[in-house]
N, CA, C and O of each residue as an XYZ file, in Angstrom:
528
protein
N      -5.647    -11.047     10.141
C      -5.750    -10.095      9.058
C      -6.986    -10.378      8.209
O      -7.633     -9.457      7.711
N      -7.305    -11.651      8.051
C      -8.489    -11.993      7.262
C      -9.748    -11.387      7.878
O     -10.647    -10.957      7.155
N      -9.820    -11.351      9.216
C     -10.984    -10.757      9.881
C     -11.055     -9.258      9.605
O     -12.135     -8.725      9.348
N      -9.917     -8.580      9.657
C      -9.895     -7.136      9.371
C     -10.327     -6.881      7.935
O     -11.118     -5.975      7.675
N      -9.814     -7.670      7.008
C     -10.175     -7.492      5.603
C     -11.663     -7.763      5.383
O     -12.319     -7.068      4.607
N     -12.186     -8.772      6.066
C     -13.611     -9.062      5.947
C     -14.437     -7.877      6.444
O     -15.426     -7.499      5.816
N     -14.030     -7.296      7.566
C     -14.746     -6.133      8.096
C     -14.662     -4.954      7.126
O     -15.627     -4.207      6.971
N     -13.521     -4.789      6.481
C     -13.376     -3.707      5.498
C     -14.344     -3.904      4.336
O     -15.013     -2.961      3.912
N     -14.414     -5.113      3.831
C     -15.320     -5.387      2.709
C     -16.782     -5.238      3.114
O     -17.590     -4.719      2.344
N     -17.122     -5.683      4.302
C     -18.508     -5.545      4.767
C     -18.869     -4.070      4.940
O     -19.983     -3.654      4.618
N     -17.926     -3.288      5.448
C     -18.171     -1.857      5.584
C     -18.355     -1.192      4.236
O     -19.256     -0.373      4.054
N     -17.499     -1.548      3.292
C     -17.603     -0.972      1.948
C     -18.931     -1.362      1.298
O     -19.583     -0.535      0.661
N     -19.324     -2.612      1.462
C     -20.608     -3.059      0.919
C     -21.758     -2.280      1.546
O     -22.680     -1.863      0.846
N     -21.708     -2.082      2.854
C     -22.769     -1.328      3.532
C     -22.827      0.104      3.011
O     -23.908      0.636      2.760
N     -21.668      0.720      2.851
C     -21.633      2.088      2.321
C     -22.253      2.144      0.931
O     -23.038      3.041      0.627
N     -21.896      1.189      0.101
C     -22.409      1.174     -1.271
C     -23.926      0.957     -1.287
O     -24.659      1.679     -1.963
N     -24.382     -0.045     -0.536
C     -25.797     -0.387     -0.565
C     -26.674      0.690      0.066
O     -27.794      0.911     -0.395
N     -26.196      1.358      1.099
C     -27.001      2.356      1.791
C     -26.938      3.741      1.150
O     -27.762      4.603      1.456
N     -25.977      3.956      0.274
C     -25.770      5.294     -0.292
C     -27.042      5.896     -0.873
O     -27.293      7.089     -0.699
N     -27.834      5.105     -1.550
C     -29.044      5.620     -2.203
C     -30.297      5.465     -1.350
O     -31.377      5.894     -1.755
N     -30.165      4.860     -0.181
C     -31.342      4.590      0.648
C     -31.652      5.708      1.633
O     -32.736      5.738      2.215
N     -30.719      6.615      1.824
C     -30.900      7.648      2.846
C     -31.374      8.951      2.206
O     -30.890      9.358      1.149
N     -32.330      9.590      2.872
C     -32.876     10.847      2.342
C     -33.008     11.916      3.413
O     -32.976     13.105      3.097
N     -33.154     11.526      4.662
C     -33.322     12.481      5.754
C     -31.979     13.098      6.124
O     -30.954     12.416      6.120
N     -31.987     14.360      6.437
C     -30.759     15.097      6.743
C     -29.937     14.427      7.847
O     -28.720     14.303      7.712
N     -30.581     13.995      8.935
C     -29.843     13.363     10.033
C     -29.265     12.016      9.607
O     -28.158     11.663     10.013
N     -30.001     11.264      8.796
C     -29.497      9.987      8.296
C     -28.282     10.206      7.397
O     -27.311      9.453      7.458
N     -28.344     11.225      6.578
C     -27.212     11.555      5.703
C     -26.016     11.972      6.549
O     -24.893     11.553      6.272
N     -26.235     12.782      7.565
C     -25.142     13.201      8.455
C     -24.504     11.978      9.111
O     -23.279     11.883      9.187
N     -25.323     11.051      9.580
C     -24.805      9.819     10.200
C     -24.044      8.977      9.182
O     -22.991      8.419      9.488
N     -24.579      8.892      7.984
C     -23.915      8.131      6.921
C     -22.539      8.731      6.616
O     -21.573      7.993      6.424
N     -22.448     10.038      6.573
C     -21.169     10.696      6.293
C     -20.153     10.426      7.408
O     -18.956     10.321      7.142
N     -20.623     10.314      8.649
C     -19.734      9.922      9.756
C     -19.237      8.495      9.522
O     -18.054      8.209      9.710
N     -20.129      7.613      9.117
C     -19.750      6.231      8.821
C     -18.728      6.193      7.689
O     -17.716      5.501      7.790
N     -18.985      6.923      6.626
C     -18.059      6.980      5.490
C     -16.690      7.487      5.931
O     -15.663      6.894      5.598
N     -16.681      8.568      6.671
C     -15.435      9.156      7.158
C     -14.696      8.184      8.083
O     -13.476      8.040      7.992
N     -15.431      7.527      8.962
C     -14.828      6.570      9.898
C     -14.242      5.376      9.169
O     -13.123      4.952      9.459
N     -14.996      4.832      8.221
C     -14.525      3.670      7.475
C     -13.267      4.014      6.675
O     -12.265      3.302      6.743
N     -13.328      5.105      5.920
C     -12.190      5.487      5.076
C     -10.970      5.830      5.929
O      -9.845      5.494      5.560
N     -11.178      6.487      7.048
C     -10.066      6.810      7.941
C      -9.440      5.564      8.533
O      -8.217      5.465      8.630
N     -10.269      4.612      8.929
C      -9.773      3.357      9.489
C      -8.952      2.575      8.457
O      -7.851      2.113      8.758
N      -9.485      2.431      7.254
C      -8.780      1.672      6.217
C      -7.466      2.364      5.856
O      -6.441      1.703      5.691
N      -7.494      3.666      5.735
C      -6.273      4.413      5.421
C      -5.231      4.238      6.530
O      -4.056      3.999      6.253
N      -5.669      4.360      7.782
C      -4.747      4.187      8.914
C      -4.180      2.769      8.939
O      -2.992      2.576      9.199
N      -5.020      1.791      8.674
C      -4.582      0.394      8.651
C      -3.440      0.203      7.647
O      -2.435     -0.439      7.952
N      -3.606      0.762      6.457
C      -2.575      0.571      5.438
C      -1.313      1.379      5.750
O      -0.208      0.934      5.438
N      -1.458      2.539      6.349
C      -0.288      3.302      6.777
C       0.480      2.518      7.839
O       1.708      2.449      7.788
N      -0.227      1.933      8.795
C       0.413      1.126      9.838
C       1.153     -0.061      9.233
O       2.267     -0.380      9.651
N       0.545     -0.706      8.263
C       1.229     -1.819      7.597
C       2.530     -1.347      6.950
O       3.584     -1.954      7.138
N       2.442     -0.261      6.186
C       3.605      0.218      5.432
C       4.725      0.719      6.335
O       5.900      0.481      6.055
N       4.373      1.410      7.415
C       5.391      2.055      8.242
C       5.886      1.188      9.394
O       7.004      1.375      9.874
N       5.062      0.238      9.841
C       5.434     -0.555     11.007
C       5.500     -2.053     10.718
O       6.557     -2.674     10.829
N       4.367     -2.614     10.350
C       4.272     -4.065     10.250
C       5.172     -4.658      9.169
O       5.992     -5.533      9.450
N       5.022     -4.189      7.947
C       5.763     -4.791      6.844
C       7.274     -4.666      7.024
O       7.984     -5.654      6.840
N       7.788     -3.492      7.374
C       9.244     -3.412      7.579
C       9.739     -4.359      8.679
O      10.827     -4.925      8.572
N       8.942     -4.525      9.727
C       9.367     -5.433     10.793
C       9.295     -6.888     10.337
O      10.180     -7.679     10.662
N       8.261     -7.246      9.597
C       8.193     -8.603      9.050
C       9.405     -8.874      8.161
O      10.059     -9.910      8.284
N       9.696     -7.935      7.267
C      10.825     -8.099      6.344
C      12.142     -8.174      7.106
O      13.052     -8.897      6.699
N      12.252     -7.442      8.196
C      13.464     -7.490      9.008
C      13.651     -8.842      9.662
O      14.764     -9.367      9.678
N      12.598     -9.414     10.198
C      12.680    -10.735     10.816
C      13.056    -11.782      9.769
O      13.856    -12.681     10.030
N      12.467    -11.650      8.583
C      12.726    -12.627      7.513
C      14.068    -12.381      6.820
O      14.587    -13.245      6.114
N      14.614    -11.191      7.036
C      15.836    -10.769      6.332
C      15.620    -10.792      4.815
O      16.462    -11.251      4.043
N      14.432    -10.264      4.424
C      14.060    -10.175      3.011
C      13.505     -8.783      2.753
O      12.290     -8.582      2.768
N      14.397     -7.817      2.514
C      13.911     -6.460      2.229
C      12.988     -6.458      1.005
O      13.209     -7.181      0.034
N      11.967     -5.638      1.083
C      11.018     -5.442     -0.024
C      10.176     -6.671     -0.339
O       9.560     -6.735     -1.403
N      10.137     -7.634      0.551
C       9.328     -8.834      0.337
C       7.859     -8.475      0.119
O       7.173     -9.115     -0.677
N       7.380     -7.455      0.824
C       5.971     -7.064      0.744
C       5.758     -5.806     -0.105
O       4.718     -5.154     -0.012
N       6.737     -5.479     -0.918
C       6.655     -4.280     -1.752
C       5.447     -4.316     -2.691
O       4.820     -3.286     -2.935
N       5.127     -5.480     -3.208
C       3.964     -5.599     -4.088
C       2.683     -5.200     -3.390
O       1.818     -4.557     -3.985
N       2.558     -5.582     -2.118
C       1.374     -5.205     -1.349
C       1.329     -3.695     -1.123
O       0.260     -3.088     -1.181
N       2.478     -3.097     -0.867
C       2.535     -1.643     -0.689
C       2.138     -0.950     -1.989
O       1.391      0.028     -1.961
N       2.616     -1.435     -3.106
C       2.247     -0.846     -4.403
C       0.746     -0.956     -4.645
O       0.143     -0.057     -5.230
N       0.144     -2.055     -4.197
C      -1.306     -2.194     -4.334
C      -2.039     -1.148     -3.491
O      -3.076     -0.630     -3.905
N      -1.497     -0.837     -2.306
C      -2.097      0.241     -1.499
C      -2.154      1.524     -2.311
O      -3.164      2.228     -2.314
N      -1.071      1.815     -2.991
C      -0.970      3.077     -3.728
C      -1.922      3.128     -4.918
O      -2.251      4.211     -5.403
N      -2.364      1.975     -5.386
C      -3.295      1.945     -6.518
C      -4.678      2.480     -6.124
O      -5.322      3.161     -6.922
N      -5.137      2.184     -4.915
C      -6.477      2.631     -4.518
C      -6.466      3.777     -3.514
O      -7.512      4.369     -3.248
N      -5.311      4.098     -2.956
C      -5.234      5.139     -1.929
C      -5.776      6.503     -2.386
O      -6.444      7.170     -1.596
N      -5.519      6.943     -3.616
C      -6.068      8.245     -4.016
C      -7.602      8.300     -3.947
O      -8.167      9.315     -3.540
N      -8.262      7.230     -4.335
C      -9.725      7.232     -4.280
C     -10.192      7.093     -2.835
O     -11.198      7.687     -2.449
N      -9.472      6.317     -2.038
C      -9.797      6.217     -0.618
C      -9.713      7.597      0.038
O     -10.551      7.946      0.870
N      -8.709      8.370     -0.337
C      -8.589      9.738      0.192
C      -9.763     10.608     -0.267
O     -10.229     11.467      0.481
N     -10.234     10.388     -1.481
C     -11.401     11.146     -1.969
C     -12.648     10.787     -1.160
O     -13.454     11.658     -0.834
N     -12.802      9.504     -0.838
C     -13.933      9.096     -0.005
C     -13.840      9.725      1.379
O     -14.842     10.195      1.918
N     -12.652      9.735      1.950
C     -12.451     10.352      3.257
C     -12.780     11.841      3.203
O     -13.453     12.367      4.088
N     -12.307     12.506      2.171
C     -12.583     13.936      2.021
C     -14.080     14.177      1.829
O     -14.633     15.128      2.382
N     -14.727     13.330      1.058
C     -16.167     13.493      0.844
C     -16.914     13.348      2.169
O     -17.805     14.141      2.474
N     -16.552     12.344      2.946
C     -17.192     12.143      4.236
C     -16.911     13.266      5.220
O     -17.719     13.533      6.110
N     -15.779     13.920      5.065
C     -15.374     15.003      5.967
C     -15.946     16.346      5.544
O     -16.419     17.112      6.384
N     -15.907     16.638      4.258
C     -16.210     17.983      3.761
C     -17.647     18.199      3.305
O     -18.082     19.341      3.163
N     -18.376     17.138      3.079
C     -19.717     17.262      2.518
C     -20.750     17.545      3.601
O     -20.772     16.889      4.642
N     -21.583     18.507      3.349
C     -22.706     18.801      4.235
C     -23.898     17.958      3.767
O     -24.027     17.682      2.574
N     -24.754     17.554      4.680
C     -25.889     16.708      4.280
C     -26.686     17.267      3.098
O     -27.147     16.496      2.256
N     -26.851     18.555      3.020
C     -27.623     19.163      1.923
C     -26.923     18.980      0.570
O     -27.572     19.005     -0.475
N     -25.610     18.797      0.595
C     -24.804     18.647     -0.632
C     -24.618     17.181     -1.035
O     -24.074     16.895     -2.102
N     -25.060     16.267     -0.199
C     -24.814     14.841     -0.409
C     -25.377     14.353     -1.735
O     -26.493     14.692     -2.127
N     -24.561     13.538     -2.419
C     -24.967     12.947     -3.688
C     -24.558     11.472     -3.671
O     -23.372     11.145     -3.712
N     -25.541     10.605     -3.611
C     -25.280      9.172     -3.553
C     -24.497      8.683     -4.762
O     -23.645      7.804     -4.630
N     -24.768      9.229     -5.918
C     -24.072      8.801     -7.134
C     -22.578      9.071     -7.045
O     -21.775      8.294     -7.562
N     -22.201     10.158     -6.399
C     -20.779     10.472     -6.232
C     -20.104      9.408     -5.389
O     -19.038      8.909     -5.750
N     -20.718      9.059     -4.270
C     -20.140      8.045     -3.386
C     -20.061      6.705     -4.094
O     -19.023      6.042     -4.062
N     -21.134      6.308     -4.725
C     -21.151      5.005     -5.404
C     -20.134      4.963     -6.540
O     -19.498      3.932     -6.760
N     -19.977      6.050     -7.253
C     -18.995      6.097     -8.333
C     -17.574      5.926     -7.789
O     -16.775      5.183     -8.360
N     -17.265      6.603     -6.701
C     -15.930      6.459     -6.099
C     -15.701      5.023     -5.641
O     -14.626      4.463     -5.857
N     -16.705      4.430     -5.013
C     -16.572      3.043     -4.556
C     -16.378      2.116     -5.754
O     -15.544      1.212     -5.705
N     -17.125      2.327     -6.813
C     -16.987      1.484     -8.008
C     -15.606      1.608     -8.627
O     -15.075      0.631     -9.154
N     -15.020      2.794     -8.570
C     -13.666      2.979     -9.098
C     -12.626      2.276     -8.234
O     -11.656      1.720     -8.749
N     -12.827      2.302     -6.932
C     -11.836      1.765     -6.003
C     -11.973      0.259     -5.780
O     -10.972     -0.433     -5.592
N     -13.175     -0.238     -5.800
C     -13.460     -1.602     -5.349
C     -12.642     -2.697     -6.030
O     -12.141     -3.576     -5.329
N     -12.478     -2.699     -7.340
C     -11.736     -3.822     -7.944
C     -10.290     -3.943     -7.434
O      -9.861     -5.036     -7.064
N      -9.550     -2.852     -7.413
C      -8.164     -2.941     -6.956
C      -8.103     -3.159     -5.443
O      -7.182     -3.812     -4.951
N      -9.061     -2.627     -4.712
C      -9.111     -2.816     -3.261
C      -9.365     -4.277     -2.918
O      -8.651     -4.855     -2.100
N     -10.370     -4.873     -3.533
C     -10.691     -6.275     -3.268
C      -9.542     -7.195     -3.655
O      -9.205     -8.126     -2.924
N      -8.946     -6.925     -4.809
C      -7.813     -7.737     -5.252
C      -6.661     -7.638     -4.249
O      -6.029     -8.641     -3.916
N      -6.400     -6.436     -3.778
C      -5.330     -6.250     -2.794
C      -5.596     -7.051     -1.524
O      -4.700     -7.723     -1.013
N      -6.816     -6.985     -1.017
C      -7.120     -7.696      0.221
C      -6.872     -9.191      0.076
O      -6.352     -9.825      0.995
N      -7.234     -9.750     -1.054
C      -6.986    -11.174     -1.297
C      -5.495    -11.457     -1.438
O      -4.984    -12.417     -0.860
N      -4.801    -10.627     -2.201
C      -3.368    -10.839     -2.419
C      -2.570    -10.738     -1.127
O      -1.610    -11.481     -0.924
N      -2.963     -9.825     -0.261
C      -2.200     -9.630      0.967
C      -2.280    -10.865      1.861
O      -1.294    -11.216      2.508
N      -3.418    -11.520      1.910
C      -3.534    -12.739      2.712
C      -2.581    -13.793      2.164
O      -1.901    -14.476      2.931
N      -2.529    -13.928      0.847
C      -1.605    -14.879      0.229
C      -0.155    -14.535      0.590
O       0.634    -15.425      0.909
N       0.191    -13.257      0.540
C       1.549    -12.829      0.901
C       1.875    -13.179      2.345
O       2.954    -13.691      2.641
N       0.938    -12.899      3.236
C       1.180    -13.178      4.651
C       1.270    -14.681      4.918
O       2.085    -15.122      5.729
N       0.453    -15.447      4.251
C       0.513    -16.906      4.407
C       1.845    -17.456      3.905
O       2.332    -18.462      4.422
N       2.436    -16.813      2.912
C       3.716    -17.288      2.380
C       4.859    -17.054      3.369
O       5.972    -17.529      3.147
N       4.598    -16.334      4.448
C       5.615    -16.094      5.476
C       5.650    -17.208      6.523
O       6.463    -17.152      7.446
N       4.798    -18.203      6.402
C       4.709    -19.274      7.391
C       6.049    -19.952      7.682
O       6.311    -20.276      8.840
N       6.907    -20.181      6.684
C       8.187    -20.825      7.012
C       9.055    -20.014      7.986
O       9.996    -20.549      8.572
N       8.739    -18.734      8.155
C       9.527    -17.879      9.047
C       8.926    -17.822     10.453
O       9.452    -17.130     11.324
N       7.837    -18.540     10.674
C       7.203    -18.540     11.979
C       8.108    -19.229     12.982
O       8.559    -20.350     12.747
N       8.372    -18.580     14.076
C       9.213    -19.146     15.110
C       9.989    -18.056     15.821
O       9.639    -16.880     15.722
N      11.022    -18.424     16.526
C      11.779    -17.427     17.309
C      12.321    -16.317     16.437
O      12.977    -15.404     16.937
């Protein structure tokens, strides 16, 4: 999970840093594909955790809602993540505005980064349940 979270942060950093560097229509179109792909991947990852992974972990541990805090953290940044996904999907290169993307990332980043760190701690706390 730490590797996935690292890739998420590196992708977000790349999106933020490159947002103002692109000016050519084709580069902007490619950037919007990257934005859409990144946001879709992160959203899918958290949906998979909530609907599949976490309930199964809690079932094995026999501790319902053990990971509820992590799910609540998803909900804190999910609305902005959806806005990023929509921007990457709906925006035409001619309409692209780097400030819009950077502003959304700045709004989402603190709770997103905190969640990624907290989730690793939560998963590590499950170590006593490792086994059959």
